[in-house]
C-alpha positions in Angstrom: -17.5 -30.0 -12.6 -14.6 -29.1 -10.3 -14.7 -27.4 -6.9 -13.1 -24.4 -8.5 -16.4 -23.7 -10.3 -18.2 -23.2 -7.0 -15.7 -20.5 -6.0 -15.7 -18.9 -9.4 -19.3 -17.9 -8.8 -18.1 -14.9 -6.9 -21.4 -13.0 -7.0 -23.0 -15.8 -4.9 -20.2 -16.3 -2.4 -21.0 -15.2 1.2 -19.3 -12.1 2.5 -18.8 -11.4 6.2 -18.4 -8.0 8.0 -14.8 -6.9 8.6 -15.2 -7.1 12.4 -16.2 -10.8 12.0 -13.0 -11.3 10.0 -11.0 -9.7 12.8 -12.6 -12.0 15.3 -11.7 -15.0 13.1 -8.1 -13.8 13.2 -8.2 -13.4 17.0 -8.1 -17.2 17.3 -4.4 -16.9 16.5 -3.8 -13.7 18.6 -3.1 -14.2 22.3 -2.8 -10.4 22.8 -6.1 -9.4 21.1 -7.4 -6.0 22.2 -10.8 -6.8 23.5 -11.8 -3.2 23.9 -10.9 -2.4 20.3 -13.0 -5.4 19.2 -16.0 -4.5 21.3 -15.9 -0.9 19.9 -15.9 -2.2 16.3 -18.8 -4.6 17.0 -20.7 -1.6 18.4 -20.3 0.2 15.1 -22.3 -2.5 13.3 -25.8 -1.9 14.5 -27.3 -5.1 13.0 -24.7 -7.3 14.6 -25.0 -5.5 17.9 -28.7 -5.9 18.0 -28.4 -9.6 17.5 -25.7 -10.0 20.0 -27.5 -8.1 22.7 -30.7 -10.1 22.1 -28.7 -13.3 22.7 -26.8 -11.9 25.6 -30.0 -11.0 27.4 -31.7 -14.3 26.7 -32.5 -16.7 29.6 -29.7 -19.1 28.3 -26.9 -16.9 29.7 -28.7 -15.8 32.9 -26.7 -12.5 33.4 -27.3 -10.6 36.6 -28.2 -7.3 34.8 -29.1 -6.1 31.4 -26.4 -6.3 28.7 -26.7 -2.9 26.9 -23.6 -2.9 24.7 -20.8 -5.3 23.4 -18.4 -4.1 26.2 -21.0 -5.2 28.8 -21.2 -8.6 27.0 -17.4 -9.1 27.4 -17.4 -8.0 31.0 -20.4 -10.3 32.0 -19.9 -13.2 29.6 -16.3 -13.1 28.5 -14.5 -12.4 25.2 -14.9 -16.0 24.0 -18.7 -15.9 24.4 -18.9 -12.5 22.6 -16.7 -13.8 19.8 -19.0 -16.9 19.3 -22.1 -14.7 19.3 -20.6 -12.3 16.7 -19.3 -15.1 14.5 -22.6 -16.9 14.5 -24.5 -13.7 13.8 -22.2 -12.7 11.0 -22.0 -16.1 9.4 -25.7 -16.9 9.5 -26.5 -13.5 8.0 -24.0 -14.0 5.2 -25.9 -16.9 3.6 -29.2 -16.7 1.7 -30.2 -20.3 0.8 -32.2 -21.1 -2.2 -36.0 -21.8 -2.1 -36.7 -25.2 -0.7 -33.7 -25.4 1.6 -34.5 -25.5 5.3 -31.9 -23.1 6.5 -33.4 -22.8 10.0 -33.0 -26.6 10.5 -29.6 -26.4 9.0 -28.3 -23.9 11.5 -30.2 -25.6 14.4 -28.2 -28.7 13.6 -25.0 -26.8 13.1 -25.4 -25.1 16.5 -26.1 -28.5 18.1 -23.0 -30.1 16.7 -21.1 -27.0 17.9 -22.3 -27.5 21.4 -21.6 -31.2 21.3 -18.1 -30.5 20.0 -17.4 -28.1 22.9 -18.7 -30.8 25.3 -16.5 -33.5 23.8 -13.4 -31.3 23.8 -13.5 -31.1 27.6 -12.6 -34.9 27.7 -9.7 -34.5 25.2 -6.3 -33.4 26.4 -5.1 -30.1 24.9 -8.3 -29.5 22.9 -9.6 -25.9 23.1 -13.4 -26.0 23.7 -14.2 -22.6 22.1 -12.2 -23.6 18.9 -14.0 -27.0 19.0 -17.4 -25.2 19.2 -16.6 -23.0 16.2 -15.4 -25.9 14.1 -18.5 -27.9 15.0 -20.8 -24.9 14.2 -19.2 -24.5 10.8 -18.7 -28.2 10.0 -21.3 -28.4 7.3 -21.0 -24.9 5.9 -19.9 -26.5 2.6 -23.4 -28.0 2.2 -25.0 -24.6 2.4 -22.6 -23.1 -0.1 -23.2 -26.0 -2.5 -27.0 -25.5 -2.2 -26.5 -21.8 -3.1 -24.3 -22.5 -6.2 -25.1 -26.0 -7.5 -28.5 -26.8 -6.0 -29.8 -28.7 -9.0 -26.7 -30.9 -9.2 -27.0 -32.2 -5.6 -30.8 -32.9 -5.4 -30.2 -36.6 -6.1 -27.5 -36.6 -3.3 -29.9 -35.0 -0.9 -32.5 -37.7 -1.7 -30.0 -40.4 -1.2 -28.8 -38.9 2.1 -32.4 -38.8 3.3 -32.6 -42.6 2.7 -29.5 -43.2 4.8 -26.6 -42.6 2.3 -23.3 -41.1 3.4 -23.1 -37.6 2.0 -19.4 -37.3 1.7 -19.1 -40.7 -0.2 -22.0 -39.8 -2.5 -20.5 -36.4 -3.3 -17.1 -37.8 -3.9 -18.5 -40.4 -6.4 -20.7 -38.0 -8.3 -18.8 -34.7 -8.1 -15.2 -35.6 -7.3 -15.2 -33.5 -4.1 -17.5 -33.2 -1.1 -19.0 -30.7 1.3 -16.0 -30.9 3.7 -13.6 -29.9 0.9 -15.8 -26.9 0.0 -16.2 -25.9 3.7 -12.5 -26.1 4.3 -11.8 -23.9 1.2 -14.3 -21.4 2.4 -12.7 -21.4 5.9 -9.4 -20.8 4.2 -10.8 -17.8 2.2 -12.2 -16.4 5.4 -8.8 -16.8 6.9 -9.7 -19.2 9.7 -6.6 -20.7 11.4 -5.2 -23.7 9.5 -6.1 -26.1 12.4 -9.7 -25.2 11.9 -9.5 -25.5 8.1 -8.1 -29.0 8.6 -10.7 -30.0 11.2 -13.5 -29.2 8.7 -11.6 -30.9 5.8 -10.9 -34.1 7.8 -14.2 -34.5 9.7 -15.1 -37.7 7.9 -11.6 -39.2 7.7 -12.4 -41.4 10.7 -14.2 -43.7 8.2 -11.0 -44.0 6.1 -7.3 -44.8 6.6 -6.3 -41.2 6.4 -4.9 -39.5 9.5 -6.9 -36.7 11.0 -6.6 -34.1 13.8 -8.1 -34.1 17.2 -10.6 -31.4 16.2 -11.7 -33.4 13.2 -12.3 -36.4 15.4 -14.2 -34.2 17.8 -16.5 -33.1 15.0 -17.0 -36.7 13.8 -18.1 -37.8 17.3 -20.3 -34.8 17.8 -22.1 -35.6 14.5 -22.6 -39.1 15.7 -24.1 -37.9 19.0 -26.3 -35.4 17.2 -27.7 -38.1 14.9 -28.1 -40.5 17.9 -30.2 -37.9 19.7 -32.3 -37.3 16.6 -33.0 -41.0 16.6 -33.9 -40.8 20.3 -31.4 -43.4 21.3 -30.9 -44.3 24.9 -27.5 -43.8 26.6 -26.9 -47.5 26.4 -27.5 -47.5 22.6 -25.2 -44.6 22.2 -22.4 -46.3 24.1 -22.9 -49.6 22.3 -22.6 -48.0 18.8 -20.0 -45.3 19.9 -17.2 -44.7 17.4 -14.5 -46.3 19.6 -11.7 -46.0 17.1 -12.2 -42.3 16.6 -12.4 -41.8 20.4 -9.1 -43.7 20.8 -7.5 -41.8 18.0 -8.1 -38.4 19.6 -7.5 -39.5 23.2 -11.0 -39.1 24.4 -11.5 -40.1 28.1 -14.5 -42.3 27.4 -14.9 -43.4 31.0 -15.5 -39.8 32.1 -17.5 -38.9 29.0 -19.8 -41.9 29.2 -20.4 -41.1 32.9 -21.7 -37.6 31.9 -23.4 -38.7 28.7 -26.9 -37.9 29.9 -25.9 -34.2 29.9 -25.6 -34.2 26.1 -29.3 -34.6 25.5 -30.0 -31.2 27.0 -27.0 -29.2 25.7 -27.9 -25.8 24.2 -25.7 -23.4 22.3 -27.6 -20.4 23.2 -27.5 -19.3 19.6 -30.9 -20.5 18.4 -32.3 -17.1 19.1 -30.6 -16.0 15.8 -33.1 -18.2 14.0 -36.2 -16.4 15.3 
């Protein structure tokens, strides 16, 4: 089959609220009207309820109760509200098939997002909020493939569980991979091209193909997330660190390694969406 077959299944493709679409477009708009955005968020009661629950959680530690989206912007900033709304809208857009652990999927996605944001701080001219969003959505193609062609990728899931590389297995068996699918979905959702490319190129560090800073950030974030799952020590993480990817994106490894212990306790603040 071709990747086009996945997107031909229009009845199963996820749809996001219009206000979420506008927030996606705001990544390219330096003059975004935050009051207009907060008013539109407030019109969506389901989104607002989720956002307020997150904003009032212990993770953000605000000094007073956040009672509406405008309060969230004033107390937490527009970027934080945008991240909350994007995460709320995207997680609600998908209904995974029976047997797929969607809770664990999003937990890992949020973790990679938080790690991507952390890594971006050590890379010159790399926006941390953009890096977070790219990391959060890095494996969105996997979820979409499970929605549309679940039966076809069971063998791939099994091979990955035994240590296989998902993108390589998918390329061999399908002719495309989850990153291709995720980038195409990001394109259809009108994410900026740099974010589409980051998702598309996230595994290029293992090939001779050139890749963007954000793609390299995602690649390293996935490495760190896997290392934490394996309960590696900081010494083990540094020893196996993807040095070529770090060099390619200009990562200040000296500073990053000095702060590496912080990565084991990073939280996105978004896991409340999974409750």
